[in-house]
RODRENLO-414573 format. One line per field, with one value per atom (N, C-alpha, C, O, CB): x, y, z; residue in three letters; atom name. Coordinates in steps of 0.02 Angstrom, whole numbers, plus 50000, padded with zeros to 5 digits. Glycine has a CB too. Example, Ala and Ser with C-alpha at 12.3 -4.5 7.8 and 13.67 -1.06 7.14 Angstrom:
2
px	(50660	50615	50660	50712	50565	50642	50684	50645	50670	50704)
py	(49716	49775	49835	49834	49776	49888	49947	50002	50057	49970)
pz	(50390	50390	50390	50423	50452	50354	50357	50394	50402	50286)
type	(Ala	Ala	Ala	Ala	Ala	Ser	Ser	Ser	Ser	Ser)
atom	(N	CA	C	O	CB	N	CA	C	O	CB)
//
This chain:
149
px	(50514	50494	50553	50602	50434	50546	50597	50608	50560	50577	50671	50688	50669	50687	50765	50634	50611	50645	50676	50535	50638	50668	50619	50602	50687	50597	50554	50583	50617	50478	50568	50589	50554	50498	50574	50588	50558	50501	50500	50612	50454	50398	50380	50401	50338	50341	50317	50258	50204	50297	50268	50212	50192	50231	50231	50129	50102	50082	50047	50040	50106	50089	50043	50042	50153	50005	49963	49965	49966	49889	49966	49966	49905	49894	50031	49865	49808	49803	49811	49742	49789	49782	49840	49830	49717	49901	49962	49968	50006	49967	49932	49937	49956	49927	49870	50005	50028	49989	49982	50105	49966	49931	49967	50003	49856	49958	49988	49931	49882	50040	49938	49885	49889	49942	49891	49832	49826	49794	49737	49784	49831	49807	49751	49715	49864	49743	49689	49625	49572	49709	49629	49570	49554	49500	49580	49600	49593	49577	49533	49538	49615	49608	49670	49712	49546	49677	49732	49718	49663	49746	49769	49764	49816	49873	49775	49797	49844	49905	49900	49812	49963	50026	50049	50076	50080	50039	50065	50120	50124	50007	50162	50216	50189	50220	50256	50134	50106	50081	50087	50050	50051	50026	50085	50078	49985	50141	50201	50222	50238	50260	50221	50238	50186	50203	50244	50121	50067	50073	50065	49999	50086	50091	50151	50146	50096	50206	50264	50247	50264	50325	50213	50195	50147	50155	50164	50097	50050	50087	50074	49998	50132	50169	50216	50227	50208	50244	50286	50244	50266	50316	50184	50141	50120	50115	50079	50106	50084	50143	50140	50050	50197	50251	50302	50326	50287	50319	50369	50337	50362	50412	50283	50252	50196	50171	50225	50177	50131	50059	50022	50156	50038	49968	49925	49941	49960	49870	49825	49792	49772	49772	49786	49752	49682	49657	49750	49649	49580	49572	49516	49552	49627	49623	49647	49649	49665	49665	49692	49639	49604	49755	49634	49587	49626	49669	49527	49610	49648	49602	49549	49689	49623	49590	49515	49477	49606	49494	49423	49410	49454	49399	49349	49330	49312	49282	49272	49329	49305	49289	49313	49359	49249	49229	49259	49251	49152	49295	49327	49303	49315	49405	49269	49241	49202	49208	49298	49162	49120	49155	49123	49090	49221	49259	49272	49288	49326	49265	49278	49353	49384	49238	49382	49453	49459	49410	49493	49519	49531	49596	49648	49536	49590	49652	49685	49652	49638	49750	49787	49779	49754	49861	49800	49797	49775	49799	49867	49731	49711	49716	49698	49639	49742	49741	49696	49703	49814	49649	49601	49626	49665	49533	49603	49609	49554	49508	49602	49559	49509	49440	49389	49530	49436	49371	49340	49286	49378	49374	49347	49373	49362	49273	49406	49436	49498	49524	49454	49521	49577	49643	49651	49569	49689	49754	49806	49844	49778	49808	49860	49832	49792	49917	49853	49838	49905	49954	49800	49907	49967	49952	49903	49994	49993	49989	50048	50106	49987	50034	50086	50090	50040	50071	50152	50166	50212	50247	50197	50213	50261	50332	50344	50250	50378	50448	50476	50525	50490	50446	50472	50445	50466	50454	50398	50369	50408	50417	50293	50432	50468	50417	50367	50513	50430	50387	50401	50458	50399	50347	50356	50297	50257	50362	50293	50241	50171	50125	50249	50163	50098	50075	50015	50102	50121	50104	50080	50030	50165	50115	50094	50027	49986	50148	50017	49953	49896	49842	49955	49909	49858	49837	49778	49884	49885	49869	49838	49797	49932	49859	49829	49756	49714	49868	49738	49668	49628	49572	49662	49656	49623	49611	49559	49664	49661	49657	49606	49583	49724	49587	49533	49468	49428	49522	49459	49400	49411	49366	49380	49471	49484	49509	49500	49534	49542	49565	49611	49600	49507	49662	49710	49760	49773	49747	49789	49842	49909	49950	49847	49920	49984	49973	49922	50021	50022	50023	50088	50140	50013	50084	50145	50140	50088	50152	50194	50199	50259	50313	50204	50250	50305	50302	50248	50306	50360	50365	50403	50426	50400	50409	50444	50519	50552	50432	50545	50616	50627	50674	50646	50584	50586	50520	50467	50600	50525	50466	50467	50519	50463	50410	50404	50346	50293	50393	50356	50306	50292	50338	50331	50228	50209	50160	50116	50178	50169	50122	50080	50106	50160	50014	49969	49956	49950	49902	49951	49929	49867	49873	49986	49808	49746	49729	49695	49689	49753	49740	49777	49747	49761	49841	49881	49875	49901	49954	49841	49834	49902	49913	49790	49947	50013	50036	50004	50064	50091	50119	50193	50226	50103	50220	50293	50316	50280	50312	50375	50402	50429	50456	50457	50421	50445	50498	50501	50387	50540	50589	50556	50579	50642	50502	50468	50398	50384	50508	50355	50291	50297	50338	50234	50258	50263	50239	50198	50222	50264	50237	50167	50150	50284	50128	50060	50062	50102	50021	50018	50008	49935	49903	50054	49908	49838	49832	49872	49815	49782	49775	49720	49706	49759)
py	(48723	48787	48835	48826	48816	48886	48938	48975	48993	48988	48987	49030	49102	49126	49024	49136	49204	49256	49239	49208	49318	49374	49401	49460	49430	49356	49370	49331	49281	49350	49354	49314	49246	49239	49352	49197	49130	49131	49173	49076	49085	49080	49007	48964	49121	48993	48925	48910	48938	48916	48868	48851	48779	48737	48864	48765	48697	48674	48708	48694	48615	48585	48525	48495	48563	48509	48450	48423	48462	48465	48358	48328	48283	48237	48287	48297	48255	48248	48297	48285	48188	48173	48200	48231	48202	48189	48211	48287	48310	48179	48325	48398	48422	48401	48431	48466	48495	48560	48601	48508	48568	48629	48661	48627	48615	48727	48764	48797	48820	48817	48801	48830	48906	48935	48805	48937	49010	49032	49013	49034	49071	49091	49144	49154	49119	49176	49225	49190	49200	49279	49149	49113	49052	49022	49091	49034	48978	48912	48874	48993	48899	48837	48823	48868	48838	48761	48743	48763	48753	48667	48792	48816	48778	48769	48894	48756	48720	48764	48823	48700	48734	48772	48780	48733	48736	48839	48860	48911	48937	48891	48927	48976	49044	49074	48987	49069	49133	49127	49174	49156	49070	49060	49058	49083	48994	49030	49029	49101	49117	48991	49145	49215	49249	49285	49252	49236	49267	49248	49291	49245	49185	49163	49194	49213	49086	49200	49234	49307	49334	49230	49339	49409	49418	49464	49437	49375	49378	49373	49413	49321	49326	49318	49376	49395	49252	49404	49464	49522	49557	49484	49532	49586	49576	49624	49592	49514	49499	49500	49534	49431	49464	49454	49511	49529	49390	49540	49594	49663	49706	49589	49673	49739	49748	49803	49752	49693	49693	49713	49738	49741	49701	49714	49659	49600	49717	49677	49626	49584	49609	49660	49519	49474	49498	49489	49403	49528	49550	49605	49617	49574	49639	49692	49669	49708	49752	49605	49578	49536	49497	49536	49546	49510	49481	49515	49556	49420	49386	49360	49331	49328	49371	49344	49353	49305	49272	49415	49430	49459	49490	49478	49449	49472	49545	49570	49430	49580	49648	49656	49617	49701	49704	49716	49781	49833	49717	49776	49834	49838	49792	49830	49892	49901	49840	49818	49915	49812	49755	49688	49637	49766	49688	49625	49604	49645	49633	49539	49511	49500	49466	49445	49527	49519	49497	49500	49585	49475	49456	49490	49484	49378	49525	49552	49499	49452	49617	49507	49459	49472	49430	49460	49531	49548	49621	49664	49536	49633	49701	49707	49662	49717	49765	49781	49842	49893	49796	49835	49887	49932	49911	49857	49995	50038	50017	49981	50114	50038	50018	50047	50021	50041	50099	50128	50092	50111	50201	50041	50002	50025	49990	50006	50082	50103	50060	50027	50179	50061	50018	50056	50110	49990	50027	50057	50034	50075	50039	49969	49940	49886	49844	49912	49886	49831	49799	49834	49855	49732	49695	49652	49615	49652	49657	49614	49567	49588	49656	49501	49450	49415	49399	49399	49404	49366	49309	49311	49412	49259	49204	49231	49282	49149	49197	49218	49219	49254	49172	49181	49177	49234	49241	49110	49273	49329	49392	49411	49338	49425	49488	49544	49549	49504	49586	49643	49695	49715	49671	49718	49768	49818	49817	49735	49860	49910	49879	49907	49955	49822	49788	49771	49776	49723	49751	49734	49797	49794	49704	49852	49915	49939	49967	49969	49929	49948	49907	49933	49939	49843	49799	49824	49830	49727	49837	49859	49929	49945	49858	49971	50038	50033	50071	50080	49985	49975	49952	49976	49922	49907	49885	49945	49951	49830	49989	50045	50097	50137	50077	50098	50143	50127	50171	50137	50063	50041	50042	50061	49970	50023	50012	50075	50080	49957	50121	50184	50175	50205	50226	50135	50124	50181	50216	50057	50190	50240	50213	50251	50258	50148	50117	50057	50023	50095	50046	49987	49950	49981	50008	49884	49843	49792	49760	49807	49784	49734	49691	49717	49767	49625	49580	49516	49490	49563	49490	49423	49378	49324	49423	49401	49364	49377	49366	49291	49400	49416	49492	49517	49386	49528	49601	49628	49604	49626	49679	49711	49785	49818	49699	49811	49882	49911	49879	49894	49970	50002	50072	50108	50006	50091	50156	50190	50158	50149	50255	50298	50334	50364	50349	50331	50361	50434	50452	50323	50477	50546	50553	50564	50598	50546	50544	50613	50617	50520	50666	50734	50744	50767	50787	50727	50735	50675	50676	50746	50622	50560	50532	50517	50572	50526	50498	50460	50463	50553	50425	50389	50400	50416	50314	50391	50396	50331	50302	50459	50310	50248	50260	50313	50220	50209	50210	50156	50108	50200	50163	50111	50050	49993	50139	50061	50007	50032	50092	49985	49987	50010	50019	49986	49958	50064	50075	50015	49975	50136	50009	49960	49983	50042	49952	49935	49951	49996	49986	49887	50045	50086	50105	50113	50150	50112	50133	50204	50248	50129	50214	50280	50319	50376	50275)
pz	(49105	49076	49077	49113	49115	49037	49030	49096	49130	48975	49113	49170	49152	49098	49189	49196	49182	49226	49276	49191	49206	49242	49294	49296	49192	49337	49394	49454	49444	49380	49515	49572	49572	49548	49638	49599	49604	49655	49701	49624	49648	49695	49703	49664	49670	49754	49768	49722	49732	49843	49673	49629	49638	49661	49556	49619	49624	49554	49517	49672	49537	49473	49484	49538	49435	49432	49432	49361	49313	49456	49354	49288	49280	49320	49276	49228	49212	49137	49100	49242	49115	49044	49003	48950	49018	49028	48995	48986	48943	48928	49026	49025	49094	49144	49001	49096	49159	49171	49126	49159	49233	49252	49311	49348	49270	49317	49372	49411	49381	49347	49477	49518	49516	49526	49590	49503	49502	49568	49582	49441	49607	49673	49669	49718	49715	49612	49604	49583	49613	49553	49531	49506	49549	49543	49434	49593	49640	49604	49624	49691	49550	49513	49473	49463	49467	49450	49408	49336	49310	49413	49303	49234	49193	49215	49230	49133	49090	49079	49062	49022	49088	49085	49013	48983	49127	48987	48922	48936	48992	48876	48887	48899	48924	48968	48836	48897	48920	48991	49030	48873	49009	49077	49127	49183	49082	49107	49149	49165	49223	49113	49115	49125	49169	49216	49057	49155	49194	49268	49311	49167	49283	49353	49388	49446	49356	49353	49383	49397	49450	49335	49351	49360	49418	49458	49295	49423	49479	49546	49591	49474	49552	49615	49627	49685	49614	49575	49581	49610	49656	49513	49582	49605	49678	49716	49560	49697	49766	49814	49866	49768	49798	49846	49848	49902	49830	49790	49790	49794	49830	49726	49757	49754	49806	49815	49685	49839	49895	49877	49920	49947	49815	49797	49827	49821	49719	49859	49889	49835	49783	49933	49849	49802	49787	49732	49831	49836	49828	49775	49751	49894	49757	49707	49638	49591	49729	49633	49570	49535	49566	49583	49470	49428	49368	49341	49404	49349	49296	49241	49255	49326	49179	49119	49118	49122	49114	49113	49106	49037	49006	49162	49014	48948	48948	48997	48921	48894	48883	48810	48768	48906	48793	48724	48699	48730	48717	48643	48612	48540	48500	48616	48523	48455	48432	48375	48405	48478	48461	48461	48450	48395	48474	48476	48548	48590	48438	48561	48627	48635	48593	48639	48687	48703	48776	48813	48690	48795	48865	48889	48857	48873	48944	48973	49016	49038	49014	49027	49068	49142	49179	49049	49164	49236	49243	49206	49271	49290	49307	49383	49420	49282	49404	49476	49485	49451	49503	49532	49545	49602	49645	49563	49601	49659	49708	49689	49640	49770	49819	49803	49828	49889	49761	49742	49682	49659	49727	49656	49599	49532	49482	49600	49528	49465	49451	49496	49466	49390	49372	49378	49350	49300	49414	49427	49376	49349	49498	49361	49320	49275	49297	49364	49212	49166	49148	49135	49101	49149	49130	49070	49069	49189	49019	48960	48962	48961	48893	48964	48967	48899	48867	49023	48878	48817	48835	48886	48762	48793	48801	48797	48765	48747	48831	48830	48759	48745	48873	48713	48645	48600	48543	48614	48626	48588	48604	48662	48605	48551	48561	48573	48538	48499	48623	48637	48583	48572	48709	48550	48498	48500	48547	48428	48450	48448	48448	48477	48387	48415	48414	48485	48500	48372	48528	48597	48634	48670	48633	48623	48655	48627	48663	48646	48562	48531	48561	48573	48455	48574	48603	48672	48686	48607	48715	48783	48782	48825	48828	48735	48728	48709	48733	48676	48665	48646	48708	48719	48589	48747	48809	48855	48887	48845	48857	48903	48881	48922	48911	48818	48796	48833	48846	48719	48850	48886	48962	49000	48864	48984	49055	49092	49153	49063	49057	49087	49147	49199	49107	49140	49195	49199	49150	49185	49258	49268	49243	49217	49342	49252	49235	49189	49192	49299	49145	49101	49111	49123	49027	49107	49110	49054	49044	49180	49017	48964	48980	48994	48892	48978	48994	48953	48937	49068	48936	48908	48957	48939	48838	49018	49070	49070	49121	49061	49015	49010	49011	49043	48946	48976	48974	49000	48982	48901	49042	49071	49054	49060	49149	49034	49018	49058	49064	48942	49086	49128	49101	49084	49202	49097	49072	49119	49148	49002	49126	49163	49111	49065	49210	49119	49071	49090	49149	49069	49039	49046	49002	48942	49027	49033	48995	48965	48914	49038	48996	48971	48904	48855	49022	48903	48843	48796	48740	48862	48819	48781	48759	48701	48719	48808	48795	48857	48910	48776	48850	48907	48910	48861	48902	48970	48980	49013	49054	49023	48995	49023	49094	49109	48978	49135	49204	49212	49173	49255	49263	49280	49309	49300	49328	49346	49382	49400	49393	49446	49424	49450	49525	49558	49432	49553	49625	49665	49641	49645	49726	49773	49793	49788	49836	49815	49838	49899	49944	49854	49898	49958	49960	49908	49958	50020	50027	50000	50017	50102	49959	49929	49964	49945	49853)
type	(Unk	Unk	Unk	Unk	Unk	Unk	Unk	Unk	Unk	Unk	Unk	Unk	Unk	Unk	Unk	Unk	Unk	Unk	Unk	Unk	Unk	Unk	Unk	Unk	Unk	Unk	Unk	Unk	Unk	Unk	Unk	Unk	Unk	Unk	Unk	Unk	Unk	Unk	Unk	Unk	Unk	Unk	Unk	Unk	Unk	Unk	Unk	Unk	Unk	Unk	Unk	Unk	Unk	Unk	Unk	Unk	Unk	Unk	Unk	Unk	Unk	Unk	Unk	Unk	Unk	Unk	Unk	Unk	Unk	Unk	Unk	Unk	Unk	Unk	Unk	Unk	Unk	Unk	Unk	Unk	Unk	Unk	Unk	Unk	Unk	Unk	Unk	Unk	Unk	Unk	Unk	Unk	Unk	Unk	Unk	Unk	Unk	Unk	Unk	Unk	Unk	Unk	Unk	Unk	Unk	Unk	Unk	Unk	Unk	Unk	Unk	Unk	Unk	Unk	Unk	Unk	Unk	Unk	Unk	Unk	Unk	Unk	Unk	Unk	Unk	Unk	Unk	Unk	Unk	Unk	Unk	Unk	Unk	Unk	Unk	Unk	Unk	Unk	Unk	Unk	Unk	Unk	Unk	Unk	Unk	Unk	Unk	Unk	Unk	Unk	Unk	Unk	Unk	Unk	Unk	Unk	Unk	Unk	Unk	Unk	Unk	Unk	Unk	Unk	Unk	Unk	Unk	Unk	Unk	Unk	Unk	Unk	Unk	Unk	Unk	Unk	Unk	Unk	Unk	Unk	Unk	Unk	Unk	Unk	Unk	Unk	Unk	Unk	Unk	Unk	Unk	Unk	Unk	Unk	Unk	Unk	Unk	Unk	Unk	Unk	Unk	Unk	Unk	Unk	Unk	Unk	Unk	Unk	Unk	Unk	Unk	Unk	Unk	Unk	Unk	Unk	Unk	Unk	Unk	Unk	Unk	Unk	Unk	Unk	Unk	Unk	Unk	Unk	Unk	Unk	Unk	Unk	Unk	Unk	Unk	Unk	Unk	Unk	Unk	Unk	Unk	Unk	Unk	Unk	Unk	Unk	Unk	Unk	Unk	Unk	Unk	Unk	Unk	Unk	Unk	Unk	Unk	Unk	Unk	Unk	Unk	Unk	Unk	Unk	Unk	Unk	Unk	Unk	Unk	Unk	Unk	Unk	Unk	Unk	Unk	Unk	Unk	Unk	Unk	Unk	Unk	Unk	Unk	Unk	Unk	Unk	Unk	Unk	Unk	Unk	Unk	Unk	Unk	Unk	Unk	Unk	Unk	Unk	Unk	Unk	Unk	Unk	Unk	Unk	Unk	Unk	Unk	Unk	Unk	Unk	Unk	Unk	Unk	Unk	Unk	Unk	Unk	Unk	Unk	Unk	Unk	Unk	Unk	Unk	Unk	Unk	Unk	Unk	Unk	Unk	Unk	Unk	Unk	Unk	Unk	Unk	Unk	Unk	Unk	Unk	Unk	Unk	Unk	Unk	Unk	Unk	Unk	Unk	Unk	Unk	Unk	Unk	Unk	Unk	Unk	Unk	Unk	Unk	Unk	Unk	Unk	Unk	Unk	Unk	Unk	Unk	Unk	Unk	Unk	Unk	Unk	Unk	Unk	Unk	Unk	Unk	Unk	Unk	Unk	Unk	Unk	Unk	Unk	Unk	Unk	Unk	Unk	Unk	Unk	Unk	Unk	Unk	Unk	Unk	Unk	Unk	Unk	Unk	Unk	Unk	Unk	Unk	Unk	Unk	Unk	Unk	Unk	Unk	Unk	Unk	Unk	Unk	Unk	Unk	Unk	Unk	Unk	Unk	Unk	Unk	Unk	Unk	Unk	Unk	Unk	Unk	Unk	Unk	Unk	Unk	Unk	Unk	Unk	Unk	Unk	Unk	Unk	Unk	Unk	Unk	Unk	Unk	Unk	Unk	Unk	Unk	Unk	Unk	Unk	Unk	Unk	Unk	Unk	Unk	Unk	Unk	Unk	Unk	Unk	Unk	Unk	Unk	Unk	Unk	Unk	Unk	Unk	Unk	Unk	Unk	Unk	Unk	Unk	Unk	Unk	Unk	Unk	Unk	Unk	Unk	Unk	Unk	Unk	Unk	Unk	Unk	Unk	Unk	Unk	Unk	Unk	Unk	Unk	Unk	Unk	Unk	Unk	Unk	Unk	Unk	Unk	Unk	Unk	Unk	Unk	Unk	Unk	Unk	Unk	Unk	Unk	Unk	Unk	Unk	Unk	Unk	Unk	Unk	Unk	Unk	Unk	Unk	Unk	Unk	Unk	Unk	Unk	Unk	Unk	Unk	Unk	Unk	Unk	Unk	Unk	Unk	Unk	Unk	Unk	Unk	Unk	Unk	Unk	Unk	Unk	Unk	Unk	Unk	Unk	Unk	Unk	Unk	Unk	Unk	Unk	Unk	Unk	Unk	Unk	Unk	Unk	Unk	Unk	Unk	Unk	Unk	Unk	Unk	Unk	Unk	Unk	Unk	Unk	Unk	Unk	Unk	Unk	Unk	Unk	Unk	Unk	Unk	Unk	Unk	Unk	Unk	Unk	Unk	Unk	Unk	Unk	Unk	Unk	Unk	Unk	Unk	Unk	Unk	Unk	Unk	Unk	Unk	Unk	Unk	Unk	Unk	Unk	Unk	Unk	Unk	Unk	Unk	Unk	Unk	Unk	Unk	Unk	Unk	Unk	Unk	Unk	Unk	Unk	Unk	Unk	Unk	Unk	Unk	Unk	Unk	Unk	Unk	Unk	Unk	Unk	Unk	Unk	Unk	Unk	Unk	Unk	Unk	Unk	Unk	Unk	Unk	Unk	Unk	Unk	Unk	Unk	Unk	Unk	Unk	Unk	Unk	Unk	Unk	Unk	Unk	Unk	Unk	Unk	Unk	Unk	Unk	Unk	Unk	Unk	Unk	Unk	Unk	Unk	Unk	Unk	Unk	Unk	Unk	Unk	Unk	Unk	Unk	Unk	Unk	Unk	Unk	Unk	Unk	Unk	Unk	Unk	Unk	Unk	Unk	Unk	Unk	Unk	Unk	Unk	Unk	Unk	Unk	Unk	Unk	Unk	Unk	Unk	Unk	Unk	Unk	Unk	Unk	Unk	Unk	Unk	Unk	Unk	Unk	Unk	Unk	Unk	Unk	Unk	Unk	Unk	Unk	Unk	Unk	Unk	Unk	Unk	Unk	Unk	Unk	Unk	Unk	Unk	Unk	Unk	Unk	Unk	Unk	Unk	Unk	Unk)
atom	(N	CA	C	O	CB	N	CA	C	O	CB	N	CA	C	O	CB	N	CA	C	O	CB	N	CA	C	O	CB	N	CA	C	O	CB	N	CA	C	O	CB	N	CA	C	O	CB	N	CA	C	O	CB	N	CA	C	O	CB	N	CA	C	O	CB	N	CA	C	O	CB	N	CA	C	O	CB	N	CA	C	O	CB	N	CA	C	O	CB	N	CA	C	O	CB	N	CA	C	O	CB	N	CA	C	O	CB	N	CA	C	O	CB	N	CA	C	O	CB	N	CA	C	O	CB	N	CA	C	O	CB	N	CA	C	O	CB	N	CA	C	O	CB	N	CA	C	O	CB	N	CA	C	O	CB	N	CA	C	O	CB	N	CA	C	O	CB	N	CA	C	O	CB	N	CA	C	O	CB	N	CA	C	O	CB	N	CA	C	O	CB	N	CA	C	O	CB	N	CA	C	O	CB	N	CA	C	O	CB	N	CA	C	O	CB	N	CA	C	O	CB	N	CA	C	O	CB	N	CA	C	O	CB	N	CA	C	O	CB	N	CA	C	O	CB	N	CA	C	O	CB	N	CA	C	O	CB	N	CA	C	O	CB	N	CA	C	O	CB	N	CA	C	O	CB	N	CA	C	O	CB	N	CA	C	O	CB	N	CA	C	O	CB	N	CA	C	O	CB	N	CA	C	O	CB	N	CA	C	O	CB	N	CA	C	O	CB	N	CA	C	O	CB	N	CA	C	O	CB	N	CA	C	O	CB	N	CA	C	O	CB	N	CA	C	O	CB	N	CA	C	O	CB	N	CA	C	O	CB	N	CA	C	O	CB	N	CA	C	O	CB	N	CA	C	O	CB	N	CA	C	O	CB	N	CA	C	O	CB	N	CA	C	O	CB	N	CA	C	O	CB	N	CA	C	O	CB	N	CA	C	O	CB	N	CA	C	O	CB	N	CA	C	O	CB	N	CA	C	O	CB	N	CA	C	O	CB	N	CA	C	O	CB	N	CA	C	O	CB	N	CA	C	O	CB	N	CA	C	O	CB	N	CA	C	O	CB	N	CA	C	O	CB	N	CA	C	O	CB	N	CA	C	O	CB	N	CA	C	O	CB	N	CA	C	O	CB	N	CA	C	O	CB	N	CA	C	O	CB	N	CA	C	O	CB	N	CA	C	O	CB	N	CA	C	O	CB	N	CA	C	O	CB	N	CA	C	O	CB	N	CA	C	O	CB	N	CA	C	O	CB	N	CA	C	O	CB	N	CA	C	O	CB	N	CA	C	O	CB	N	CA	C	O	CB	N	CA	C	O	CB	N	CA	C	O	CB	N	CA	C	O	CB	N	CA	C	O	CB	N	CA	C	O	CB	N	CA	C	O	CB	N	CA	C	O	CB	N	CA	C	O	CB	N	CA	C	O	CB	N	CA	C	O	CB	N	CA	C	O	CB	N	CA	C	O	CB	N	CA	C	O	CB	N	CA	C	O	CB	N	CA	C	O	CB	N	CA	C	O	CB	N	CA	C	O	CB	N	CA	C	O	CB	N	CA	C	O	CB	N	CA	C	O	CB	N	CA	C	O	CB	N	CA	C	O	CB	N	CA	C	O	CB	N	CA	C	O	CB	N	CA	C	O	CB	N	CA	C	O	CB	N	CA	C	O	CB	N	CA	C	O	CB	N	CA	C	O	CB	N	CA	C	O	CB	N	CA	C	O	CB	N	CA	C	O	CB	N	CA	C	O	CB	N	CA	C	O	CB	N	CA	C	O	CB	N	CA	C	O	CB	N	CA	C	O	CB	N	CA	C	O	CB	N	CA	C	O	CB	N	CA	C	O	CB	N	CA	C	O	CB	N	CA	C	O	CB	N	CA	C	O	CB	N	CA	C	O	CB	N	CA	C	O	CB	N	CA	C	O	CB	N	CA	C	O	CB	N	CA	C	O	CB	N	CA	C	O	CB	N	CA	C	O	CB	N	CA	C	O	CB	N	CA	C	O	CB	N	CA	C	O	CB)
//
């Protein structure tokens, strides 16, 4: 798989029926290894190991409904009160991050109301702080490490 711009982590692979799977520590199961899943798993481990977010506050690949359409977010981190702190949109390393990607995560955020957004293709990472009053966002250098709020 493609080398990504994330720290390395201990991953587990399994091969069945000529398909390679990678173990997801959040969903606690093996997931077929696609390029986007490779990025998602690196991001999950980055959030847990470098940024110190507890696994118990992380949710992966859940369905949401936007304007009557079923969509799936990649990663969400909750605050301890159950509100959403961060949404992460992962793309394959071969997908260029552009305005469409930001529009996609912004649509998700209309429903989820997160404070922070992260968009990554594993090579480039973008972080945004939301201002819900002004209905705009500003770019950040990085997302904060986890701290009890």
